[in-house]
C-alpha positions in Angstrom: -35.9 -15.6 4.7 -35.7 -12.0 5.8 -32.4 -10.2 6.1 -32.6 -10.2 9.9 -32.8 -13.9 10.0 -30.0 -14.6 7.8 -26.6 -15.9 9.0 -23.4 -13.9 8.6 -22.3 -16.4 6.0 -25.4 -15.9 3.9 -25.3 -12.1 4.3 -21.7 -12.0 3.1 -21.7 -14.7 0.4 -20.3 -12.8 -2.5 -17.1 -12.9 -4.7 -14.1 -11.5 -3.0 -10.4 -11.7 -3.7 -8.2 -14.3 -1.9 -5.7 -11.7 -0.8 -2.6 -13.5 -1.7 -1.3 -9.9 -2.7 -2.6 -6.4 -2.5 -3.4 -4.8 -5.0 -4.6 -8.1 -6.3 -4.1 -9.7 -9.8 -7.4 -8.2 -10.9 -5.6 -4.9 -10.9 -2.7 -6.0 -13.1 -2.5 -4.4 -16.6 -0.1 -4.1 -19.4 1.6 -0.9 -18.0 4.2 -3.1 -16.5 6.5 -4.9 -19.1 10.0 -6.3 -19.1 11.9 -2.9 -18.7 9.8 -2.2 -15.6 10.3 -5.6 -14.2 14.0 -5.4 -14.7 14.2 -2.1 -12.8 12.2 -3.4 -9.9 14.4 -6.6 -9.8 17.4 -4.3 -9.3 16.0 -3.2 -5.9 16.6 -6.9 -4.8 20.3 -6.7 -5.2 21.8 -7.7 -1.8 18.4 -8.6 -0.6 16.7 -11.8 0.4 13.9 -13.1 -1.8 12.1 -16.4 -2.4 12.4 -18.1 -5.8 9.1 -19.5 -7.2 9.3 -21.7 -10.3 6.1 -22.4 -12.2 5.9 -25.7 -14.3 2.5 -25.4 -16.2 2.2 -29.0 -17.1 0.3 -31.9 -16.0 -0.1 -35.6 -17.1 -3.9 -34.8 -17.5 -6.0 -31.8 -16.9 -8.2 -31.8 -13.7 -11.5 -30.0 -14.3 -11.6 -28.2 -11.0 -8.2 -26.5 -11.4 -7.9 -22.7 -11.6 -4.1 -22.7 -12.1 -2.3 -21.9 -15.3 -1.6 -25.3 -16.5 -2.1 -27.8 -19.5 -1.7 -31.6 -20.2 1.8 -32.0 -21.8 3.9 -35.1 -22.5 6.0 -34.0 -25.4 9.7 -34.3 -24.6 10.7 -31.5 -27.0 8.4 -29.0 -25.4 9.4 -30.0 -21.8 13.1 -29.8 -22.9 12.6 -26.3 -24.3 10.7 -25.2 -21.3 13.4 -26.3 -18.9 16.0 -24.4 -20.9 13.7 -21.4 -20.8 13.7 -21.5 -16.9 17.5 -21.7 -16.9 17.6 -18.7 -19.3 15.3 -16.7 -17.2 17.3 -17.7 -14.1 20.5 -16.3 -15.9 18.6 -12.9 -16.6 17.5 -12.8 -13.0 21.2 -13.3 -11.7 22.5 -10.7 -14.2 20.0 -8.0 -13.1 20.1 -8.7 -9.4 23.5 -10.3 -8.8 23.5 -9.9 -5.1 20.2 -11.5 -4.5 20.2 -14.1 -1.7 17.6 -16.8 -2.0 15.7 -17.6 1.3 13.3 -20.3 0.0 12.6 -22.1 -3.2 9.1 -23.2 -4.2 8.3 -25.3 -7.2 4.7 -25.1 -8.2 2.5 -25.9 -11.2 0.9 -27.7 -12.7 3.0 -30.7 -11.7 6.7 -29.8 -11.5 7.8 -33.4 -11.7 6.2 -33.5 -15.2 9.6 -32.1 -16.3 11.4 -35.4 -15.5 14.3 -36.1 -13.4 17.0 -34.9 -15.5 15.4 -31.6 -16.4 14.5 -30.8 -12.8 18.1 -31.5 -11.8 19.4 -29.2 -14.6 17.2 -26.3 -13.4 18.2 -27.1 -9.7 22.0 -27.0 -10.6 21.6 -23.7 -12.4 20.0 -22.1 -9.2 23.0 -23.5 -7.1 25.5 -22.0 -9.6 23.8 -18.6 -9.9 22.7 -17.6 -6.4 23.8 -17.4 -2.9 21.3 -19.1 -0.5 20.2 -18.7 3.1 21.6 -21.5 5.2 18.9 -24.1 5.9 16.5 -22.7 3.4 13.3 -24.6 2.7 12.8 -26.2 -0.7 9.2 -27.1 -1.3 7.8 -28.9 -4.3 4.2 -29.9 -5.4 3.6 -33.5 -6.1 0.8 -35.5 -7.8 0.7 -38.8 -5.9 -0.6 -40.5 -8.9 2.7 -40.1 -10.7 5.2 -40.4 -7.9 7.4 -43.6 -8.0 10.8 -44.4 -6.5 12.7 -42.7 -9.4 10.7 -39.5 -9.1 11.1 -39.5 -5.4 14.9 -39.8 -5.7 14.9 -36.9 -8.3 13.0 -34.8 -5.8 15.5 -35.6 -3.0 18.4 -34.8 -5.3 17.0 -31.3 -5.7 17.6 -30.8 -1.9 13.7 -30.7 -1.5 12.8 -30.3 2.3 9.1 -30.3 2.0 6.6 -31.9 -0.4 3.0 -30.8 -0.9 0.7 -33.8 -1.9 -2.4 -32.9 -4.0 -5.3 -35.0 -2.8 -8.4 -32.6 -3.1 -10.9 -35.4 -2.1 -10.7 -39.2 -1.6 -14.4 -39.8 -2.6 -14.9 -41.7 -5.7 -18.0 -39.8 -7.1 -16.3 -36.4 -6.3 -13.1 -37.5 -8.1 -15.1 -38.5 -11.1 -16.8 -35.1 -11.2 -13.4 -33.3 -11.3 -11.6 -35.8 -13.5 -9.1 -36.8 -10.9 -9.1 -40.5 -10.1 -6.9 -41.0 -7.2 -7.1 -43.8 -4.6 -6.1 -43.5 -0.9 -3.5 -46.3 -1.6 -1.9 -44.1 -4.4 -1.2 -41.5 -1.9 0.1 -43.9 0.8 2.4 -45.4 -1.8 3.7 -42.0 -2.8 4.5 -41.0 0.7 6.3 -44.3 1.2 8.5 -43.6 -1.9 9.3 -40.0 -0.6 10.1 -41.2 2.9 12.4 -43.9 1.5 14.3 -41.2 -0.5 14.9 -39.3 2.6 12.1 -36.6 2.6 10.4 -36.3 6.0 8.1 -33.1 5.7 4.7 -33.4 4.0 1.7 -31.2 3.4 -1.7 -32.6 2.3 -3.7 -30.2 0.0 -7.6 -30.6 0.2 -10.5 -28.7 -1.3 -14.0 -28.2 0.0 -17.0 -27.0 -2.0 -16.3 -29.5 -4.9 -19.0 -31.0 -7.1 -21.0 -33.9 -5.5 -19.1 -33.3 -2.2 -21.2 -33.4 0.9 -20.5 -33.1 4.6 -20.6 -36.9 5.0 -18.1 -37.5 2.1 -15.8 -34.7 3.2 -15.9 -36.2 6.8 -14.6 -39.5 5.4 -11.9 -37.7 3.4 -10.7 -35.9 6.6 -10.6 -39.1 8.4 -8.2 -40.7 5.7 -6.1 -37.5 5.5 -5.6 -37.4 9.2 -4.5 -40.9 9.2 -1.6 -40.0 6.8 -0.3 -37.7 9.6 1.1 -34.9 7.5 2.9 -31.9 9.2 0.6 -29.4 7.5 -2.7 -29.2 5.7 -3.8 -26.6 3.2 -7.6 -26.7 2.7 -9.0 -24.4 0.1 -12.5 -23.6 -0.9 -13.1 -24.5 -4.5 -13.0 -21.6 -6.8 -15.6 -22.0 -9.6 -14.6 -19.4 -12.2 -15.6 -20.9 -15.6 -15.3 -17.3 -17.1 -11.6 -17.5 -16.4 -11.1 -21.4 -16.9 -13.4 -22.7 -19.6 -12.6 -26.3 -18.7 -14.6 -25.8 -15.5 -17.6 -25.7 -17.6 -17.3 -29.5 -17.7 -18.3 -29.5 -14.1 -22.1 -29.5 -13.5 -22.6 -26.3 -11.5 -25.9 -27.6 -10.0 -23.9 -30.3 -8.2 -21.8 -27.7 -6.3 -22.6 -27.1 -2.6 -24.3 -23.9 -1.9 -23.0 -21.1 0.4 -24.5 -22.4 3.5 -23.1 -25.9 3.0 -19.7 -24.5 2.1 -19.7 -22.6 5.4 -20.6 -25.7 7.3 -17.8 -27.5 5.3 -15.2 -24.9 6.3 -16.3 -25.1 9.9 -16.0 -28.8 9.9 -12.6 -28.7 8.5 -11.4 -26.4 11.1 -13.0 -28.3 14.0 -11.7 -31.6 12.8 -8.2 -30.5 12.1 -7.8 -28.6 15.2 -9.3 -31.4 17.2 -6.7 -33.6 15.4 -3.8 -31.7 16.9 -3.3 -29.1 14.3 -2.9 -25.3 14.9 -5.2 -23.1 12.5 -2.8 -20.8 10.6 -4.6 -17.9 9.0 -7.6 -18.7 6.7 -6.9 -22.1 5.1 -3.6 -23.6 6.5 -3.1 -26.0 9.5 0.1 -27.1 11.1 1.2 -29.4 13.8 2.3 -27.8 17.0 6.1 -27.0 16.7 5.9 -26.9 13.0 7.9 -23.8 11.5 4.5 -22.5 10.1 2.6 -22.8 13.6 5.7 -21.0 15.1 5.6 -18.2 12.7 1.9 -17.6 13.2 2.4 -17.4 16.9 5.5 -15.1 16.7 4.1 -12.8 14.2 6.5 -13.7 11.4 3.8 -15.3 9.0 3.7 -14.0 5.4 1.0 -14.6 2.8 1.8 -14.6 -0.9 0.7 -16.3 -4.1 1.7 -19.6 -2.7 -0.4 -19.2 0.5 1.1 -18.8 4.0 4.8 -19.2 4.2 7.6 -18.7 6.8 10.1 -16.9 4.5 11.9 -14.1 6.4 11.7 -11.9 3.3 8.2 -10.9 1.8 9.7 -10.7 -1.8 9.3 -13.3 -4.4 11.1 -13.6 -7.8 8.8 -15.6 -10.0 10.4 -17.7 -12.9 8.3 -19.5 -15.5 5.2 -19.0 -17.6 2.5 -17.1 -15.6 4.8 -16.7 -12.6 4.2 -13.6 -10.5 7.0 -11.6 -8.8 6.3 -9.6 -5.6 8.8 -6.9 -5.6 9.4 -3.7 -3.4 8.0 -1.5 -6.0 5.2 -3.6 -7.5 4.0 -7.0 -8.8 5.0 -8.3 -12.3 3.6 -11.3 -14.2 5.1 -13.4 -17.0 3.2 -14.3 -20.1 0.8 -17.3 -19.4 1.0 -18.9 -22.8 4.1 -21.1 -22.7 5.1 -20.3 -26.4 4.9 -16.6 -25.7 6.9 -17.0 -22.5 9.6 -19.1 -24.3 9.7 -16.9 -27.3 10.5 -13.8 -25.1 13.1 -15.7 -23.0 14.8 -16.9 -26.0 15.1 -13.3 -27.5 17.1 -12.4 -24.3 14.2 -10.5 -22.6 12.1 -11.0 -19.6 8.7 -12.4 -20.4 6.7 -9.8 -18.3 3.4 -8.9 -19.8 1.5 -7.2 -17.1 1.6 -6.0 -13.4 0.9 -3.1 -11.0 3.0 -0.5 -9.4 2.5 -0.2 -5.6 1.8 3.3 -4.3 2.4 4.5 -0.8 -1.3 4.2 0.1 -1.1 0.5 -1.4 1.6 -0.3 0.9 -0.4 0.9 3.8 -3.4 -1.1 2.8 -1.3 -4.2 2.0 0.2 -4.0 5.5 -3.3 -3.9 7.1 -4.7 -6.6 4.9 -1.6 -8.8 5.5 -1.9 -8.3 9.3 -5.6 -9.3 9.1 -5.0 -12.3 6.9 -2.0 -13.5 9.0 -2.8 -12.4 12.5 -6.5 -11.5 12.6 -5.7 -8.1 14.0 -4.4 -4.8 12.7 -3.1 -1.7 14.5 -4.5 0.8 12.2 -3.1 3.7 14.2 0.3 2.3 14.0 0.2 1.4 10.3 -1.1 4.9 9.5 1.7 6.6 11.5 4.2 4.5 9.5 3.0 5.6 6.3 2.2 9.1 7.5 -1.6 9.0 6.9 -4.2 10.1 9.4 -6.2 7.2 10.8 -9.5 9.1 10.4 -8.7 9.8 6.7 -8.1 6.2 5.9 -11.2 4.9 7.9 -13.3 7.4 6.0 -12.6 5.3 2.9 -13.3 2.0 4.5 -16.8 1.1 3.2 -18.7 -1.3 5.4 -16.6 -1.1 8.6 -19.6 -0.2 10.6 -21.6 -3.2 9.4 -18.7 -5.6 10.1 -18.7 -4.2 13.8 -22.6 -4.4 14.0 -22.5 -8.0 12.7 -19.9 -9.0 15.3 -17.2 -9.8 12.9 -14.7 -7.3 14.1 -14.2 -5.0 17.1 -12.4 -1.7 16.9 -10.9 0.0 20.1 -8.5 2.8 20.1 -7.2 2.1 16.6 -6.8 -1.6 17.1 -8.9 -3.7 14.7 -9.5 -7.3 15.9 -11.3 -10.0 14.0 -13.6 -12.1 16.3 -13.9 -15.9 16.3 -17.2 -15.3 14.5 -15.5 -13.1 11.8 -12.5 -15.4 11.2 -14.2 -17.6 8.5 -15.2 -14.5 6.8 -11.8 -12.8 7.0 -11.6 -12.1 3.2 -14.8 -9.9 3.5 -13.1 -8.0 6.4 -10.0 -7.4 4.1 -12.3 -6.3 1.3 -13.4 -3.3 3.2 -9.8 -2.0 3.1 -9.5 -2.7 -0.7 -9.8 0.6 -2.5 -10.0 -1.4 -5.8 -12.7 -3.8 -4.9 -16.1 -3.1 -6.4 -18.0 -6.3 -5.3 -18.9 -7.3 -8.9 -19.1 -10.8 -10.4 -16.6 -12.1 -12.9 -13.3 -11.4 -11.2 -13.1 -13.4 -8.1 -14.5 -16.7 -6.5 -17.0 -16.7 -3.8 -15.5 -16.1 -0.4 -17.1 -18.9 1.6 
């Protein structure tokens, strides 16, 4: 196939960041530690921010997973970890006593692996330590395979307003290939338990590009997922990064769909979900008309962070737990990923920060542009440059590949307004990469962008 006959998907099929932050985590280094993290947190005093709590434990390890997690059932470790979360929350409240929480996100791993009593203890500590915005959203990730009436009640006691149910794919062969057996009936039962406990809002998480997955099997999964009638979908492209996650080597790379099939899968997901009554929100989220996420997308109030697209009024996030990342006014900071190192630091009375990156004025400018592109598919380059006192021509002179993006019909540029075309929306990560001054295009740091 000649270059002139290749599709845009094939021409742009290379590793690129997901742009849940800018600069991305690939730029984090050890120049940021506990002292710097503490200084940055003080900027949140009397400010709004989301709390993200990372629980890095699961009942068993799924081979596809790229999160910082491990299989863990030892009660002693779970008890010590819950205590570590409470201690870090104490440090956070002491450092930024005026912080007002505008959202709480429990992620993992599987947060419910802590157990009902430990979840409740951490939840009570948050209530005691922080003021909270009225009607804030409290979201929590749930593995439907381990969600019974008791766990559902514990989730409800936390004040949870939204649950994200991990499904990934309902096809048996795909599930075997990723070590995640999960019947449709298990998911239906979990939703029933949660509804009985009083939780009304649900997300379904799916993944395309998985081993042994085909357009036909994905189509059947979409049929089943739509029948569950969740308020939102998050549908991610599988990130095959065995150099970062060695357990992914258990997946046969030859069974993965190629870039052309992945592009067709992404297109099918969008067509089916939009056709099913959902609004496409950014790159990989979908919400029913009238949902807060859909309203944020249309009103220009959508944010993107390490948890995906969110409706928080504040862009800042205070991360708590092993590997948790904080997004703060002056930079990003990340806790130790190993739970033993995390708990050791916290028990000593220190934050567990081990790396991060300070954000320069130019980084803020590029972050704004990339954020606008990811959330709104358009960026007013002139206006952003004026806000950060930089000449538009000077910035565009550093943007490699912009001309080819225009030539390929992925974007239009008119009087300083950059607009991503319908053709370019599935390739939005490549458009953003053009504005990333750190991106080199090399293998070994990012997943493929299709």
